[in-house]
C-alpha positions in Angstrom: 0.0 0.0 0.0 1.5 3.3 -1.1 1.0 5.9 1.6 3.0 8.8 -0.1 1.1 12.1 -0.4 0.3 12.8 -4.0 -1.8 16.0 -3.7 -0.5 19.6 -3.6 1.0 21.1 -0.5 -1.5 23.9 -0.5 -4.1 21.7 1.3 -2.5 20.9 4.7 -5.8 21.2 6.6 -7.4 18.5 4.5 -4.5 16.1 5.2 -4.5 16.9 8.9 -8.2 16.2 9.1 -7.7 12.9 7.3 -4.9 11.9 9.6 -7.0 12.8 12.6 -9.8 10.7 11.4 -7.5 7.7 10.9 -6.2 8.1 14.4 -9.8 8.2 15.8 -10.9 5.1 13.9 -7.8 3.1 15.0 -8.2 4.2 18.6 -11.9 3.3 18.7 -11.2 -0.2 17.4 -13.9 -0.1 14.7 -13.3 -0.9 11.1 -9.9 -1.0 9.5 -9.0 -2.1 6.0 -6.6 -5.1 5.6 -4.1 -5.0 2.8 -5.1 -6.9 -0.3 -4.0 -7.3 -3.9 -5.4 -4.8 -6.4 -7.9 -7.3 -7.9 -9.2 -8.7 -4.5 -12.0 -7.1 -2.5 -10.8 -5.1 0.5 -11.1 -6.9 3.8 -12.5 -5.0 6.8 -11.6 -6.0 10.4 -13.4 -5.2 13.5 -11.8 -5.8 16.9 -14.1 -6.3 19.8 -13.9 -7.6 23.4 -16.9 -9.7 24.3 -18.0 -10.6 27.8 -19.1 -14.2 27.7 -19.7 -14.6 31.4 -16.6 -15.6 33.4 -14.2 -14.2 30.8 -13.6 -11.3 28.5 -12.8 -12.7 25.0 -10.8 -10.7 22.5 -12.2 -11.1 19.0 -11.5 -10.0 15.4 -14.3 -10.0 12.8 -13.3 -10.0 9.0 -15.7 -9.2 6.1 -15.6 -7.7 2.7 -18.0 -4.9 1.7 -21.4 -5.8 0.3 -25.0 -6.1 1.2 -25.4 -9.8 0.5 -25.5 -12.3 3.4 -22.8 -14.9 3.5 -21.9 -18.0 5.6 -19.7 -17.5 8.6 -16.6 -19.3 9.8 -15.2 -19.5 13.4 -11.4 -19.8 13.2 -9.8 -21.1 16.3 -6.1 -21.0 17.3 -3.6 -23.6 18.7 -2.6 -24.0 22.3 -0.2 -21.2 23.5 -1.1 -18.9 20.6 -3.8 -16.3 20.0 -6.1 -14.9 17.4 -3.2 -12.9 15.9 -1.7 -16.0 14.2 -4.9 -16.4 12.2 -5.1 -13.1 10.5 -3.8 -14.1 7.1 -6.1 -17.2 6.9 -9.1 -15.1 8.1 -8.5 -12.5 5.4 -8.3 -15.2 2.8 -11.6 -16.7 3.9 -13.2 -13.3 3.9 -12.1 -12.6 0.3 -13.6 -16.0 -0.6 -17.0 -14.8 0.6 -17.2 -15.6 4.3 -17.7 -13.6 7.4 -14.9 -14.8 9.7 -14.6 -14.5 13.4 -11.3 -15.2 15.2 -10.8 -15.0 19.0 -8.2 -15.7 21.6 -9.3 -18.5 23.9 -9.4 -18.0 27.7 -6.0 -17.4 29.2 -4.3 -16.5 25.9 -3.6 -13.3 24.1 -5.7 -10.4 25.6 -8.5 -12.7 26.7 -9.0 -13.2 30.5 -10.0 -16.3 32.4 -8.3 -19.5 33.4 -7.3 -22.1 30.8 -9.8 -25.0 31.0 -8.5 -27.3 28.2 -11.8 -26.7 26.3 -14.1 -26.9 29.3 -17.7 -27.3 28.1 -18.7 -24.6 30.6 -15.7 -22.4 29.6 -14.1 -22.4 26.1 -16.9 -24.4 24.5 -19.6 -22.2 25.9 -17.6 -19.2 24.7 -17.8 -20.6 21.1 -21.6 -20.8 21.4 -21.8 -17.2 22.5 -19.7 -16.2 19.5 -22.3 -18.0 17.3 -25.0 -16.0 19.1 -23.2 -12.8 18.1 -22.8 -13.9 14.4 -26.5 -14.6 14.3 -27.1 -10.9 14.9 -24.8 -9.6 12.2 -26.5 -8.3 9.0 -23.7 -9.8 6.8 -24.3 -13.3 8.0 -26.6 -15.8 6.3 -29.2 -17.4 8.6 -30.8 -20.8 8.4 -33.4 -19.5 10.7 -33.7 -16.8 13.3 -30.7 -17.1 15.7 -29.1 -19.8 13.6 -26.3 -18.6 11.3 -24.9 -20.8 8.6 -21.5 -21.4 10.2 -18.5 -23.6 10.0 -15.6 -24.1 12.5 -12.0 -24.9 11.8 -8.7 -24.8 13.6 -5.6 -26.8 14.4 -4.6 -28.7 17.6 -6.4 -26.9 20.5 -8.6 -25.1 17.9 -9.3 -28.4 16.1 -10.8 -29.8 19.3 -12.9 -26.7 19.7 -14.2 -27.4 16.2 -15.4 -30.9 17.2 -16.7 -29.8 20.6 -18.7 -26.9 19.1 -20.4 -29.3 16.7 -21.2 -31.7 19.5 -22.6 -29.1 21.9 -24.2 -26.6 19.4 -26.5 -28.0 16.7 -26.2 -24.6 14.8 -22.8 -25.6 13.5 -23.1 -26.8 9.9 -19.6 -28.1 8.9 -16.2 -28.5 10.6 -12.6 -29.0 9.5 -10.4 -29.9 12.5 -6.7 -30.3 12.0 -4.0 -32.3 14.0 -6.2 -32.6 17.1 -7.5 -35.1 19.6 -10.6 -37.1 20.0 -9.8 -38.3 23.5 -7.4 -36.1 25.4 -7.1 -38.8 28.1 -5.9 -41.3 25.6 -3.5 -38.8 24.1 -1.8 -37.9 27.4 -2.3 -41.2 29.2 -2.1 -43.8 26.4 -2.6 -47.4 27.7 -2.3 -46.1 31.2 1.2 -44.6 30.7 1.8 -40.9 31.5 3.1 -38.9 28.5 5.2 -36.7 30.8 7.1 -34.5 28.4 4.1 -33.4 26.3 2.1 -32.8 29.5 4.8 -30.7 30.9 5.0 -28.7 27.6 1.3 -28.1 27.9 1.7 -26.5 31.3 4.8 -24.6 30.3 3.2 -23.2 27.1 0.1 -22.2 29.0 2.2 -20.0 31.3 2.5 -22.2 34.3 0.1 -24.3 36.5 -1.6 -21.3 38.1 -2.9 -20.1 34.7 -5.1 -23.2 34.5 -8.3 -24.0 36.2 -7.4 -25.2 39.8 -8.8 -28.7 39.3 -6.6 -29.2 36.2 -3.5 -27.9 38.0 -4.2 -30.3 40.9 -4.7 -33.2 38.5 -1.4 -32.5 36.7 0.6 -32.2 39.9 -1.0 -35.5 41.2 -0.3 -37.5 38.1 3.2 -36.0 37.6 4.2 -36.9 41.2 2.7 -40.5 41.0 4.2 -41.1 37.5 0.9 -42.6 36.3 -2.7 -41.5 35.8 -5.6 -42.4 38.0 -9.3 -42.8 37.2 -10.2 -39.3 38.2 -7.6 -37.8 35.9 -8.9 -39.8 32.9 -12.5 -38.8 33.7 -11.6 -35.1 33.9 -9.9 -35.1 30.5 -12.5 -37.3 28.8 -15.2 -34.9 29.9 -13.4 -32.1 28.0 -12.8 -34.2 24.9 -14.9 -34.6 21.7 -15.5 -38.2 22.6 -17.8 -37.0 25.3 -20.3 -35.7 22.7 -19.3 -38.0 19.8 -22.8 -39.2 19.2 -24.0 -35.6 18.7 -21.5 -34.7 16.0 -23.5 -35.1 12.8 -22.1 -32.5 10.4 -19.8 -32.9 7.4 -16.3 -33.3 8.8 -12.9 -33.0 7.2 -10.2 -34.6 9.5 -6.6 -33.6 8.7 -4.1 -35.4 10.9 -0.3 -35.2 11.1 1.9 -38.2 10.4 4.8 -36.8 12.4 2.9 -36.3 15.6 3.7 -38.1 18.9 1.2 -35.8 20.7 -2.0 -36.5 18.7 -1.1 -39.5 16.4 -3.2 -40.8 13.5 -5.3 -43.0 15.8 -7.0 -40.0 17.2 -8.4 -39.0 13.8 -9.3 -42.6 13.1 -11.5 -42.8 16.2 -13.2 -39.5 15.3 -13.8 -40.7 11.7 -15.5 -43.9 12.9 -17.7 -42.2 15.4 -18.9 -39.3 13.2 -19.4 -41.6 10.2 -21.5 -43.8 12.4 -23.8 -40.8 12.9 -24.4 -40.6 9.2 -22.3 -37.5 8.4 -19.9 -37.2 5.5 -16.3 -37.6 6.7 -13.1 -37.2 4.7 -9.6 -38.1 6.2 -6.4 -36.4 5.1 -3.0 -37.5 6.6 -0.6 -34.5 6.2 3.2 -34.8 6.2 3.8 -32.6 9.3 2.5 -32.5 12.8 3.4 -31.4 16.4 6.8 -33.0 15.9 7.6 -30.8 13.0 7.8 -31.5 9.3 5.8 -29.8 6.5 2.4 -28.8 7.7 1.4 -28.2 4.0 -0.3 -24.9 5.0 -1.3 -23.8 1.5 -2.8 -27.1 0.5 -4.6 -27.6 3.8 -6.2 -24.1 3.8 -7.3 -24.6 0.2 -8.9 -27.9 1.0 -10.7 -26.3 4.0 -12.0 -23.5 1.8 -13.4 -26.1 -0.7 -14.9 -28.1 2.1 -16.8 -25.0 3.3 -17.7 -24.0 -0.2 -19.5 -27.3 -0.6 -21.2 -27.6 2.8 -21.7 -23.9 3.7 -22.3 -22.3 0.3 -24.0 -25.4 -1.1 -21.6 -25.3 -4.1 -22.0 -28.8 -5.5 -19.3 -28.1 -8.0 -16.7 -27.5 -5.3 -13.9 -30.2 -5.3 -13.6 -31.4 -1.7 -11.0 -34.0 -2.6 -10.9 -37.7 -2.1 -12.4 -39.6 0.8 -8.9 -40.5 1.9 -5.6 -38.8 1.1 -2.1 -39.3 2.5 1.0 -37.3 1.8 4.1 -39.5 1.0 7.7 -38.4 0.9 9.6 -39.2 -2.2 13.1 -38.1 -1.6 14.9 -34.8 -1.6 14.7 -31.9 -4.1 18.3 -31.4 -5.2 17.7 -27.7 -5.8 16.7 -26.6 -2.3 17.1 -29.7 -0.1 13.3 -29.8 0.7 11.5 -33.1 1.0 9.5 -34.0 -2.1 5.9 -34.6 -1.2 3.4 -36.6 -3.3 -0.3 -37.3 -2.6 -1.8 -40.8 -2.6 -5.6 -41.3 -2.4 -8.5 -43.6 -2.5 -12.3 -43.4 -2.8 -12.7 -44.9 0.7 -11.0 -44.4 4.0 -9.2 -47.7 4.7 -8.9 -47.3 8.5 -5.9 -48.6 10.4 -6.3 -52.3 10.0 -7.1 -52.8 6.4 -5.9 -55.9 4.4 -3.3 -57.1 7.0 -0.3 -59.1 5.8 1.3 -61.6 8.2 5.0 -61.1 8.7 6.6 -63.9 10.8 9.1 -62.7 13.5 11.9 -64.8 15.1 13.4 -64.5 18.5 13.7 -66.4 21.7 12.2 -65.4 25.1 14.1 -62.4 26.4 14.7 -60.6 29.7 14.4 -56.8 29.8 15.6 -54.7 32.7 13.8 -51.6 33.9 16.7 -49.6 35.5 16.4 -47.8 38.8 14.9 -44.4 38.2 14.0 -45.4 34.6 17.4 -44.0 33.6 18.9 -43.8 31.1 15.7 -43.7 29.0 15.5 -44.9 25.4 14.8 -42.2 22.8 12.2 -42.5 20.1 11.4 -38.8 19.7 12.1 -35.4 21.2 8.6 -33.9 21.8 8.2 -30.4 20.7 11.6 -30.4 19.0 10.3 -30.5 15.5 11.4 -27.2 14.0 7.9 -25.9 13.4 5.5 -26.6 10.6 6.7 -24.4 7.8 9.3 -26.4 5.9 10.8 -29.8 5.9 12.2 -30.1 9.4 11.3 -32.5 12.2 12.7 -35.9 13.3 9.7 -37.7 11.9 10.2 -36.1 8.5 13.8 -37.2 8.6 12.8 -40.7 9.4 10.7 -40.8 6.2 13.9 -40.1 4.3 15.7 -43.0 5.8 17.6 -41.2 8.6 17.5 -43.2 11.9 17.7 -41.2 15.1 16.3 -43.4 17.8 18.3 -45.1 20.6 17.7 -48.2 22.7 20.0 -49.2 25.5 21.4 -52.8 25.7 19.7 -54.9 28.3 16.6 -52.6 28.4 14.8 -54.0 25.3 13.7 -57.2 23.6 14.1 -57.5 19.8 12.4 -59.8 17.3 13.3 -59.7 13.6 11.6 -60.8 10.4 13.4 -62.5 7.5 14.3 -60.2 4.6 11.2 -59.2 2.7 10.8 -60.8 -0.7 9.0 -57.8 -2.2 8.2 -54.2 -1.3 5.7 -53.7 1.5 3.8 -50.5 2.0 2.5 -50.2 5.6 -0.6 -48.0 6.0 -2.1 -48.2 9.4 -1.3 -49.8 12.8 0.6 -53.1 12.9 -0.4 -55.4 15.7 1.3 -58.3 17.6 0.6 -60.5 20.6 3.3 -61.0 23.1 3.6 -62.7 26.5 4.8 -60.5 29.3 5.9 -61.6 32.8 7.5 -59.4 35.5 8.9 -59.6 39.0 6.8 -56.5 39.9 3.0 -56.0 39.9 2.9 -54.2 36.6 5.2 -53.9 33.6 5.5 -50.8 31.3 6.8 -51.4 27.8 7.2 -49.3 24.7 6.6 -51.0 21.4 8.0 -49.9 18.0 8.6 -51.4 14.6 11.9 -50.5 12.8 12.7 -50.7 9.1 16.2 -52.4 8.9 18.2 -52.1 5.7 20.4 -55.1 4.7 24.1 -55.2 5.5 24.0 -53.6 8.9 25.8 -50.5 7.8 23.0 -48.0 8.4 21.0 -47.1 11.4 17.5 -48.8 11.6 14.7 -46.3 10.8 11.8 -45.8 13.2 9.0 -44.5 10.9 7.8 -41.1 12.0 9.8 -41.6 15.3 6.7 -43.1 16.9 6.3 -45.6 19.8 3.3 -47.1 21.6 3.4 -47.5 25.4 1.5 -50.2 27.3 1.0 -50.9 31.0 0.5 -54.6 31.6 -1.4 -54.7 34.9 -0.9 -57.9 36.8 2.0 -59.2 34.8 3.7 -60.4 38.0 1.0 -62.9 38.9 0.2 -66.3 37.5 3.2 -66.5 35.2 2.4 -63.3 33.3 -0.2 -62.2 30.7 -0.7 -62.3 27.0 -1.2 -58.8 25.6 -2.0 -57.6 22.1 -0.1 -54.5 21.1 -1.5 -52.0 18.7 1.6 -50.3 17.4 1.9 -46.7 16.0 -0.2 -45.9 12.9 2.2 -45.0 10.0 2.4 -44.8 6.3 5.8 -46.2 5.3 7.2 -48.2 2.5 9.6 -51.1 3.4 11.7 -52.0 0.5 12.5 -55.6 -0.7 15.4 -57.1 1.2 14.7 -55.0 4.3 13.7 -56.6 7.6 11.0 -55.5 10.1 12.1 -55.4 13.7 9.8 -55.3 16.7 11.4 -53.7 19.7 9.9 -53.7 23.2 11.8 -51.3 25.5 11.4 -50.7 29.2 11.9 -46.9 29.0 11.3 -43.9 26.8 12.3 -40.3 27.2 8.8 -38.9 26.5 7.0 -41.1 29.1 7.0 -41.9 32.8 8.2 -45.4 33.6 8.3 -47.1 37.0 11.2 -45.8 39.0 11.9 -49.0 40.9 14.1 -51.6 39.3 12.3 -54.6 37.7 12.9 -57.4 35.3 10.4 -58.3 32.5 10.3 -61.5 30.5 9.0 -61.1 26.9 8.2 -63.8 24.3 6.3 -63.8 21.0 2.8 -65.3 20.7 1.9 -64.3 17.1 3.2 -63.0 13.8 3.3 -59.3 13.1 0.1 -58.2 11.4 0.9 -55.4 9.0 -2.0 -53.4 7.5 -1.8 -52.4 3.9 -4.1 -50.3 1.7 -3.5 -51.4 -1.9 -6.4 -49.2 -3.2 -4.5 -46.1 -2.0 -2.6 -45.1 -5.2 0.2 -42.5 -5.3 -0.3 -39.8 -7.9 2.2 -39.6 -10.7 5.0 -37.2 -9.9 4.7 -34.0 -12.0 7.5 -33.4 -14.3 9.9 -30.8 -12.9 10.0 -27.4 -14.6 13.5 -27.9 -15.9 12.2 -30.7 -18.2 10.4 -28.0 -20.2 12.8 -25.1 -20.1 16.1 -26.9 -20.2 15.8 -28.1 -23.9 14.7 -24.6 -25.0 17.6 -23.0 -23.0 20.0 -25.4 -24.7 18.8 -24.5 -28.1 19.1 -20.7 -27.3 22.6 -21.2 -25.9 23.7 -23.2 -28.9 22.3 -20.5 -31.2 24.1 -17.8 -29.2 27.4 -19.7 -29.4 27.0 -20.1 -33.2 26.3 -16.5 -33.7 29.1 -15.4 -31.4 31.5 -17.8 -33.0 30.8 -16.4 -36.4 31.4 -12.9 -35.2 34.7 -13.9 -33.6 35.9 -15.8 -36.7 35.2 -12.8 -38.9 36.2 -10.0 -36.5 39.1 -7.9 -37.7 41.3 -8.6 -40.7 44.9 -9.5 -40.1 47.6 -6.8 -40.5 49.9 -8.0 -43.4 52.7 -5.8 -42.1 52.8 -7.8 -38.9 52.5 -11.3 -40.4 56.0 -12.2 -39.3 55.8 -10.4 -35.9 55.0 -12.9 -33.1 53.5 -10.3 -30.7 52.6 -6.6 -30.7 50.7 -4.9 -27.9 49.4 -1.4 -28.3 47.9 0.9 -25.6 46.6 -2.1 -23.6 44.4 -1.3 -20.5 42.3 -3.3 -18.0 40.3 -2.5 -14.9 38.5 -5.0 -12.8 34.9 -4.5 -11.6 35.8 -4.5 -7.9 38.5 -1.9 -8.3 37.0 0.4 -10.9 39.2 3.3 -9.8 42.4 1.4 -10.3 44.0 -0.1 -13.4 45.5 -3.5 -13.4 47.2 -2.7 -16.7 47.3 0.8 -18.2 48.5 2.0 -21.6 50.9 -0.9 -22.1 52.7 -1.1 -25.5 55.6 -3.3 -26.6 56.7 -5.5 -29.6 58.4 -8.9 -29.7 60.4 -9.9 -32.7 61.3 -13.3 -33.9 64.1 -14.9 -31.8 63.7 -12.6 -28.9 63.1 -13.8 -25.3 61.0 -11.5 -23.2 60.4 -11.6 -19.5 57.9 -9.5 -17.6 59.2 -8.4 -14.2 57.4 -6.6 -11.4 55.9 -6.9 -7.9 52.6 -8.5 -7.1 49.8 -6.5 -8.7 51.9 -5.0 -11.4 49.7 -6.6 -14.1 51.9 -9.4 -15.4 49.3 -12.1 -15.1 46.5 -9.8 -16.3 48.6 -9.1 -19.4 49.1 -12.8 -20.1 45.4 -13.6 -19.6 44.5 -10.9 -22.2 47.2 -12.3 -24.5 45.6 -15.8 -24.3 42.1 -14.4 -24.9 41.0 -15.5 -21.4 39.8 -12.0 -20.5 38.9 -9.0 -22.6 40.9 -5.7 -22.4 39.1 -2.4 -21.7 41.2 -0.7 -24.3 44.0 -1.2 -26.7 44.9 -4.1 -29.0 47.0 -7.3 -29.0 48.1 -8.9 -32.3 49.8 -12.3 -32.8 51.3 -12.7 -36.2 49.1 -9.8 -37.3 45.9 -11.4 -36.1 43.8 -9.4 -33.4 43.3 -11.5 -30.3 39.7 -12.2 -29.3 38.4 -15.0 -27.0 38.6 -18.2 -29.2 40.6 -16.5 -32.0 42.0 -19.3 -34.3 45.6 -17.8 -34.1 45.7 -18.8 -30.4 46.2 -22.4 -31.5 49.8 -21.3 -32.4 50.4 -20.1 -28.8 51.3 -22.3 -25.8 51.1 -21.0 -22.2 50.7 -21.9 -18.6 49.2 -18.9 -16.7 49.9 -19.3 -12.9 49.6 -23.1 -13.2 48.8 -26.0 -15.5 45.3 -26.0 -17.0 43.3 -26.6 -20.2 42.7 -23.8 -22.6 39.0 -23.9 -23.7 39.6 -22.9 -27.3 42.1 -25.8 -27.9 41.4 -29.5 -28.3 42.9 -32.0 -25.9 45.7 -32.9 -28.4 46.4 -29.2 -29.0 46.6 -28.5 -25.2 49.2 -31.3 -24.9 
């Protein structure tokens, strides 16, 4: 936006009045125009603090000018952020014909109140009050009085708000949650094991325990001290999770879940898809490359698909392309031009779930003893929660694992290992492998962490842990009656195992991201089944688009060849030889040269001399005197700025034929480009 004054200076009062008006508008917090491209409608933003009862919620409302009514979108932010991170997406949706309302959730940004982790009486009730406000706006399309046409979208914390709003408020018409949870208790206490690092990051990102509702703070401190969850903790988190109202979510739902995500893995979206589809609502599932552990969040593609989803189900645009029922992003190597991971989409007309078309892979290994060390230290490492490098580019440990870089660590004596034979053909895993093992312990319970490695032949490379994911399990009562059989559902992944590679099941007693028992114990583990590996043969990878250079490189080659031909002709015909100098080996006349970085200094200036047959000439002088520069001009390697060089009467140009009669080493041995290999020798 160009803010330079273009009018005459004779109107200072008018400019002063305009400036004062701008200041008044900005200070009052009414409408401001957001920057837009010249051909896009201007976006107006209104900032307003709403009292929702128990908290004051800071909001921003985005629309474009016009009298027509339009659907509305509630746009929710992630945990630890605020409405400010959503401005660009909100403006884009507004330009696409939506009335968009963003807000900072309780305890974040400028909003007041305690963080309730999407408390139905707190954050979810706030969302309903925002819908009440939208219903009163003259720009918003209504289905009936008090019922606006509205969709909800957001990522992580905001994704859960999308699901919860649809479950608690039947005025919501479509949702598009991203990288979020269905059951927060399962996410933080999977299989009865405390996900301590991620839980600690929640508290820290929220600003400390006292920023949360008191009962949440007490719950966290109790679980962190005990090292394991109790029934009350699970109940508290489940009541604040979409699973609590799963039967009431009956609107079109686009679920976009991250593959590199140890916080909310793919199983959370799978549970949501099953429940919402059972209610009769349309559900599409999209597994994106990145997640909470980093990697490429595919922001542009994700936002475009959300727009299309709302076009179809809020604008009733039946021509809108909402994409396939199931899509997964696959990594196909590294782009040599910028080092970024190359991403390709694979899709099918039906969501296969996590256990489709399983293939049995036999494992081998005797019964093994696994030690749980005192203090659960040192812990094995499968991932570094929160250490993903963000969602913009191609970072993240999970993203690296998809490229064949192994980064996990298991300590000898603290894990059991079972290997398959080398695979006879390629195997693409899409879903959650399962296996049954027998676990016995000399303590009441055993805690194990299951993971499946991709092991290349030869032993020269580190085994790869797909997406750096592991599954914990607490085997209650494993110390009685000789132990227990337990079926492990291992992490959901999309990963290709190549022919000749092995699959390796590892059961470790510790993991950096989780709380293990601190007292020493010994577990005994043995196999009871093959490894069941899910596949999805109907999911087909799209053909890779041809890179741009395939099209422009041949054309560039033709143009370069043409330029060389034209230049060569000019060089061959440039300047007739001087017959009076036909027997003179060398004559230099008024030769001068300046380099670009020292435009005020000459390397060679007004140099003239002549060499007759039989003479031997040496150029003497200190460094920088111009000796090498003169020789380079003599050989046609650089062009002079002025003057002339003639060899046997022929003017020297780069590539001049007469240079074939000259032999030289300039500062060192090298090949001269205008001579053939034989002529150089």
